C-alpha positions in Angstrom: 11.0 26.3 -57.8 7.6 26.6 -59.8 6.5 30.2 -59.2 3.1 31.3 -60.0 2.2 34.1 -62.2 -2.0 35.5 -62.0 -3.0 32.6 -60.5 -0.7 30.2 -62.8 2.4 28.2 -63.4 5.5 30.0 -64.7 7.9 27.4 -66.2 11.6 29.2 -66.1 13.0 28.2 -70.5 16.2 29.1 -68.9 16.4 26.7 -66.0 15.3 23.6 -69.7 18.3 24.8 -72.0 20.9 24.2 -69.3 20.3 21.5 -68.6 20.0 20.5 -71.9 23.2 22.2 -72.5 24.5 19.7 -69.6 23.3 16.7 -70.9 25.2 17.3 -74.6 28.1 17.8 -72.5 28.0 14.6 -70.4 27.9 12.9 -73.7 30.4 14.1 -75.3 32.6 13.7 -72.6 31.6 10.5 -72.4 32.5 9.6 -75.8 35.6 10.9 -75.7 36.7 8.5 -72.8 35.0 5.4 -74.4 36.9 6.0 -77.7 40.3 7.2 -76.0 39.7 3.9 -74.4 39.1 1.9 -77.0 41.6 3.3 -79.8 44.3 3.8 -77.2 47.5 1.6 -76.9 47.0 1.1 -73.4 43.7 1.0 -73.3 42.6 -2.5 -71.3 45.5 -1.8 -69.0 43.6 1.3 -68.2 40.1 0.5 -67.4 41.8 -3.1 -65.2 43.3 -0.6 -63.1 40.9 1.2 -62.1 38.3 -1.4 -61.4 41.0 -2.8 -58.6 41.4 0.4 -57.6 37.3 1.1 -57.2 36.9 -3.0 -55.3 39.9 -1.6 -53.0 38.8 1.3 -51.9 35.2 -0.5 -50.8 37.3 -2.5 -48.9 38.5 -0.5 -46.7 35.5 1.8 -46.8 34.1 -1.7 -45.1 36.2 -2.4 -42.2 36.9 0.9 -41.4 32.8 1.0 -41.3 32.8 -1.8 -39.0 35.5 -1.3 -36.5 34.4 2.0 -35.7 30.3 1.5 -35.5 29.8 0.8 -32.3 32.8 3.3 -30.8 32.0 5.9 -27.6 31.3 9.6 -29.2 33.9 12.3 -29.8 34.0 15.2 -27.2 31.8 17.8 -26.0 31.9 19.4 -29.2 30.0 15.8 -30.9 26.7 16.8 -32.4 25.2 13.1 -32.3 23.3 14.3 -28.9 24.3 11.2 -27.2 24.8 11.2 -23.6 27.9 10.2 -21.6 28.2 8.3 -19.4 26.4 8.8 -15.7 28.9 9.5 -13.0 28.4 7.6 -9.9 26.2 10.5 -8.2 24.0 10.6 -11.0 23.3 6.8 -11.4 22.4 6.7 -7.5 19.4 9.5 -8.4 18.7 7.5 -11.2 18.2 4.4 -9.6 16.4 6.5 -7.0 13.8 6.9 -10.0 13.2 3.8 -10.4 13.3 2.1 -7.5 9.1 1.8 -6.8 8.6 0.8 -10.0 12.1 -1.9 -9.6 10.7 -3.3 -5.9 6.9 -3.0 -6.9 8.3 -5.5 -9.7 10.5 -7.6 -7.1 7.9 -8.6 -4.9 5.3 -9.6 -7.5 8.2 -12.1 -9.1 8.1 -13.8 -6.0 5.6 -14.9 -4.5 5.8 -15.9 -0.4 4.3 -19.4 0.1 2.0 -19.0 2.7 3.6 -19.2 6.6 6.9 -19.2 4.7 9.2 -16.6 6.7 12.0 -15.0 4.3 14.7 -12.5 5.4 12.6 -9.3 4.1 9.5 -10.0 6.7 11.6 -9.6 9.8 13.5 -6.5 8.2 16.8 -8.0 7.0 17.6 -8.6 3.2 20.6 -9.4 1.1 22.1 -6.7 -1.3 23.7 -8.1 -4.8 26.9 -8.0 -3.2 25.3 -10.8 -0.6 25.7 -8.1 2.6 23.1 -8.3 5.0 20.9 -5.3 4.7 17.8 -3.6 7.0 14.6 -2.3 5.5 13.9 1.1 7.2 10.8 4.0 6.5 12.0 7.2 6.7 10.6 10.7 6.9 12.2 14.1 6.8 11.1 17.4 5.6 13.5 19.5 2.6 13.4 22.6 1.3 11.1 23.4 -1.6 13.5 24.3 -3.5 15.8 22.5 -7.5 18.3 20.4 -6.3 17.2 19.8 -2.4 16.1 16.4 -3.1 19.2 15.3 -5.6 21.5 16.5 -2.2 20.2 13.9 -0.1 19.8 11.4 -2.2 23.3 11.6 -3.4 23.8 11.4 0.4 22.5 8.4 1.2 24.1 7.4 -2.2 27.3 7.6 -0.6 26.6 5.5 2.3 25.8 2.4 0.3 21.7 3.2 0.9 19.3 2.2 -1.8 16.3 4.2 -2.3 13.3 1.8 -2.5 10.2 4.4 -3.1 9.5 7.7 -2.5 6.6 9.9 -1.6 6.3 13.5 -1.6 3.6 15.3 1.1 3.7 19.0 0.0 3.4 21.1 2.6 3.0 25.1 2.3 6.4 25.2 3.4 9.4 22.7 2.2 7.7 19.2 1.8 7.7 15.9 3.5 9.7 13.0 1.5 8.8 9.6 2.7 11.1 7.2 2.0 11.4 3.0 1.8 15.1 2.2 2.3 17.4 -0.9 2.1 20.9 -0.2 4.4 23.1 -1.8 4.9 22.7 -3.6 8.7 25.8 -2.4 10.3 24.6 1.3 9.3 22.8 2.4 12.1 19.4 4.6 13.0 21.1 8.1 14.6 23.9 7.6 11.7 21.1 7.5 8.3 19.3 10.8 10.6 22.5 12.3 11.2 23.2 12.2 7.3 20.4 13.2 6.1 20.9 16.3 8.5 23.8 16.8 7.0 22.3 17.0 3.8 19.4 19.4 4.9 16.7 17.1 5.8 14.7 18.5 9.3 12.3 16.4 11.4 13.6 13.1 10.5 11.4 9.8 11.4 12.5 7.0 11.2 11.7 3.1 12.0 11.9 -0.4 10.8 9.8 -1.5 8.1 9.8 -5.4 6.4 8.1 -6.5 3.0 4.9 -5.1 3.4 5.6 -1.7 2.9 7.8 -2.7 -0.5 3.5 -2.4 -2.2 3.3 0.7 -3.4 1.2 3.3 -2.4 -1.6 3.7 -5.2 -2.0 -0.2 -4.7 -2.4 0.0 -0.9 -4.8 2.4 -1.0 -6.6 0.5 -3.8 -6.6 -2.5 -1.4 -7.5 -0.6 1.0 -10.9 1.0 -0.7 -12.2 -2.6 -1.9 -11.8 -4.3 2.0 -14.0 -0.9 3.0 -16.3 -1.5 0.2 -17.1 -5.2 1.3 -17.4 -4.5 4.8 -18.2 -1.3 6.8 -16.4 -2.8 9.8 -13.5 -2.9 7.7 -13.2 1.3 7.8 -11.0 1.7 10.8 -8.3 -1.1 10.2 -7.8 1.0 6.6 -7.4 3.8 8.3 -4.9 2.2 10.9 -3.2 0.7 7.5 -2.7 3.8 6.4 -2.0 6.5 8.3 0.0 3.4 10.4 0.3 3.3 14.1 -2.4 5.3 15.2 -4.7 5.5 17.8 -8.4 5.9 16.3 -11.7 6.5 18.3 -14.8 7.0 17.1 -17.5 8.9 19.4 -21.4 9.1 19.4 -22.9 12.6 17.9 -23.9 14.8 20.5 -27.7 16.5 20.7 -28.0 19.8 19.5 -24.7 20.1 17.8 -24.4 17.8 14.8 -26.3 20.4 12.4 -23.6 23.0 14.3 -21.2 21.4 14.1 -20.1 23.3 10.7 -19.8 26.4 12.3 -17.7 26.3 15.0 -14.0 25.3 15.7 -13.6 21.4 15.9 -14.2 19.8 18.9 -13.9 15.8 21.4 -17.4 15.8 20.2 -18.0 17.8 16.8 -16.2 18.2 13.8 -17.0 19.7 10.6 -18.4 18.2 8.1 -15.4 18.8 5.8 -13.1 17.5 8.6 -10.1 18.8 10.3 -6.4 18.7 10.8 -4.9 19.6 13.9 -1.1 18.8 14.1 -0.6 15.0 15.4 -4.9 14.6 15.2 -7.4 13.9 12.7 -11.0 15.0 13.2 -13.0 13.4 10.7 -16.8 12.9 10.3 -18.5 9.7 10.8 -20.5 8.2 8.7 -23.7 7.8 11.1 -22.8 11.2 12.4 -20.3 11.4 15.2 -16.7 12.5 14.9 -13.6 10.0 13.7 -10.3 11.0 16.0 -6.9 9.7 15.1 -4.3 10.4 17.2 -0.4 10.1 16.0 1.7 12.0 18.6 4.9 10.6 17.2 4.4 12.3 13.6 2.2 15.1 12.5 -0.4 14.4 9.9 0.3 16.1 6.0 -2.5 17.4 4.1 -2.1 14.7 1.3 -2.9 12.0 4.3 -6.2 13.7 5.3 -7.1 14.0 2.1 -6.6 10.3 1.7 -8.4 9.2 5.1 -11.1 11.3 4.0 -11.7 10.3 0.9 -11.8 6.4 2.4 -14.5 7.8 4.8 -16.8 9.4 2.5 -16.8 6.0 0.5 -17.9 4.4 3.4 -20.4 7.3 4.1 -21.7 6.4 -0.1 -21.9 2.9 0.8 -24.0 2.8 3.8 -24.4 0.1 6.4 -23.1 -3.9 5.0 -21.2 -6.8 6.1 -20.9 -9.8 4.1 -23.7 -12.5 4.1 -21.3 -15.6 4.0 -22.1 -18.2 6.3 -20.7 -21.7 8.2 -22.5 -24.6 8.8 -21.9 -26.8 11.3 -22.8 -29.7 13.0 -22.9 -30.0 17.2 -21.8 -33.1 18.3 -25.3 -34.6 19.5 -26.3 -33.9 15.7 -28.0 -30.6 15.5 -26.8 -28.0 12.8 -26.1 -24.1 13.5 -25.0 -21.2 11.2 -22.4 -18.7 11.8 -22.7 -15.4 10.1 -21.7 -11.7 10.8 -24.4 -10.2 12.7 -25.0 -6.2 12.5 -27.5 -3.9 13.9 -30.2 -5.4 11.7 -30.0 -8.3 14.2 -30.8 -6.0 16.8 -34.2 -7.4 18.1 -32.8 -11.3 17.8 -30.3 -10.6 20.2 -32.4 -9.1 22.7 -34.7 -11.9 22.2 -31.5 -14.3 23.0 -31.1 -11.8 26.3 -34.5 -12.1 27.6 -33.4 -16.4 27.5 -29.9 -15.8 28.4 -30.0 -16.3 33.0 -28.6 -13.6 35.3 -25.4 -14.9 36.1 -25.0 -16.4 32.1 -25.4 -12.1 31.6 -23.7 -11.1 34.8 -20.3 -13.1 33.5 -20.7 -11.1 30.1 -21.3 -7.9 30.9 -20.1 -7.3 34.2 -22.1 -4.6 35.4 -25.8 -4.0 35.9 -27.5 -6.7 34.1 -30.5 -4.9 33.4 -28.4 -2.3 31.8 -27.8 -5.4 29.4 -29.8 -4.4 26.4 -28.4 -0.9 26.0 -25.0 -2.5 25.2 -25.9 -4.3 22.2 -26.7 -2.0 19.6 -22.8 -0.1 20.2 -21.8 -3.8 20.3 -23.3 -5.0 16.5 -22.5 -1.5 15.1 -19.9 -2.2 12.5 -18.2 1.2 13.7 -16.6 -0.4 16.9 -15.6 -4.3 15.6 -17.2 -7.3 14.0 -20.0 -9.8 15.1 -21.0 -13.2 14.8 -23.8 -15.5 15.2 -25.1 -18.3 15.8 -27.8 -19.2 14.6 -30.5 -22.5 14.6 -32.0 -23.9 11.4 -35.0 -22.1 12.5 -32.7 -18.7 12.6 -33.1 -18.2 16.2 -29.5 -15.9 17.9 -28.5 -18.3 20.4 -24.7 -17.3 20.4 -22.7 -14.0 20.3 -18.8 -13.6 19.3 -18.0 -9.6 19.5 -14.2 -8.6 17.8 -14.3 -5.1 19.1 -11.5 -2.2 18.0 -10.5 -0.8 21.7 -7.5 1.9 20.6 -5.1 0.2 20.2 -5.8 -3.0 22.0 -8.3 -4.9 20.5 -11.1 -7.0 22.8 -13.1 -10.6 21.8 -16.2 -11.2 23.9 -18.2 -14.1 24.1 -22.6 -14.9 25.1 -24.0 -18.1 24.4 -27.2 -19.1 25.9 -28.3 -20.9 28.4 -29.3 -23.7 27.1 -26.7 -24.1 23.9 -23.8 -23.9 27.1 -21.0 -26.4 26.7 -21.4 -27.9 23.1 -18.7 -26.3 21.4 -20.2 -23.3 20.5 -18.0 -20.1 22.1 -15.2 -22.5 20.9 -16.0 -22.2 17.1 -16.8 -17.9 17.3 -13.9 -17.7 19.9 -11.2 -19.2 16.8 -13.2 -17.7 13.9 -12.7 -14.0 15.9 -9.4 -14.1 16.7 -8.6 -15.5 12.4 -9.9 -11.9 11.9 -7.7 -10.5 14.6 -4.9 -12.2 13.0 -5.9 -11.0 9.2 -6.7 -7.4 10.5 -3.1 -7.1 12.2 -3.5 -7.6 15.0 -0.7 -8.0 17.9 -2.8 -9.6 21.0 -6.5 -9.4 22.0 -7.9 -10.0 25.5 -11.1 -11.1 26.9 -12.6 -9.7 29.7 -14.5 -11.9 32.5 -14.9 -13.0 35.7 -12.6 -15.7 37.5 -15.1 -18.1 38.4 -16.3 -18.5 33.9 -14.4 -21.5 33.2 -16.3 -22.2 29.8 -14.0 -19.1 28.9 -10.7 -20.1 30.4 -10.8 -23.3 28.8 -12.4 -21.5 25.4 -9.1 -19.8 25.6 -6.7 -22.2 26.3 -8.4 -24.2 23.4 -6.7 -21.1 20.9 -3.3 -22.7 21.4 -1.7 -19.7 21.8 0.3 -18.1 24.5 -2.1 -16.9 27.4 -1.2 -14.0 30.2 -4.1 -14.3 33.2 -4.4 -11.0 35.2 -6.8 -11.4 38.2 -8.0 -8.3 40.4 -10.8 -8.0 42.6 -12.7 -11.2 40.6 -12.3 -9.8 37.1 -10.3 -12.3 35.2 -8.4 -10.7 32.1 -6.6 -12.9 29.4 -4.8 -11.7 26.9 -3.4 -14.2 23.5 -0.8 -13.3 21.8 -1.1 -14.2 17.7 2.8 -14.0 16.8 2.2 -17.3 17.8 1.3 -19.9 15.2 -2.2 -19.1 14.3 -5.4 -21.2 14.9 -6.9 -23.1 12.4 -10.4 -21.7 11.9 -12.4 -21.4 8.4 -14.2 -17.0 8.6 -18.0 -17.2 7.8 -17.2 -15.2 4.3 -15.2 -17.3 3.2 -16.9 -20.6 3.1 -19.7 -21.9 0.4 -23.3 -20.6 0.7 
């Protein structure tokens, strides 16, 4: 080591002298050994024996190194830093932590053919050993302390339950954990909830899942945001897919309370600007100033779900009114061309003009009430907040037919109105087929139409869907319900076609 003295390096002459003495000593020893070997009687034999010993030592060292390179580390006192092999319970915890990524990679690596039915689509799968399994969605509340989640995962591992994904919803006291599980098909839901309860879970809720639940939460939320950004009518559907089975209602703004809604408590007609979370009810300020009410009686909402729903509504509010602007051009049997495209409140004047051209009988079959009030319904029907509307237009741009797909709580209603002069030309069937296709894409299980029993045109159009139908007649009013779990109708959506 070289020190500095008065800012200049200081060299030690004693160390240099010692190094020179060592060098001279080494030279003297080497010369003595060379003289002994070269001039002694057994010099060559000594050199040969030394070479053999060195070669044998090198060979033994090589053999020993190859044999013990991959040996496991020693006892607990080993300082190699290598972790011991995981136990069965530790392996279950590690599998739970990496399950979300594995499930996503599996879903992306095995694309399904359109219309194909896989075991996962019905909730039944098979484990690596070939035993049948079932998919479950489960929520439970655990204590917010170290080890609580590990105890729950260990209990599930003992029942051969695989954790495919996990989401956590922090609360003021405790944490709500949401699992996607793959369990043996022979294991009933009651045994699962009993296992979770013994491991410290409380308020457990469970239901069957399918392959769509394998998509991880960030991917699903981004997809819903994209759909909402493209079409304002997607907001109720996006909220329903985000929050699960729930009832969504849109209430108009109450005059005189829209400005002061943020000062008082939330009610059925109002909601604070930041929204309100009330257990199993969410109240959000609608983009047009009304209130969006989301109810889920069987499961309280968490602050995380409330934040996600509010962010989706805020996105819709910032983007403003919008609908896809694609259109289809259809040629009728007599040779006339019409276009089918989406409509909204911007088409209110054209829709009212079509009302004026319709007969009293046609309007009465459509609205089942006073014909003079028909114009008052249009603003609600054309709003993307309450559903989707398709308009059939002539080459000159005149609206001659309207088809509505309306979100009615947990159910979906379809309605048609075709101008008298353009009836019996297939326009109603074309609009109806596209509306049903939209309902299938939205995940609706059924659609219903309300009309009069004498409306043979609507009955014929519904039968033309080739879907299972249910007819209910009460006091001259006919309700036709079509189940959408059968083969869907083949109809193109206007925004999927060429411009």
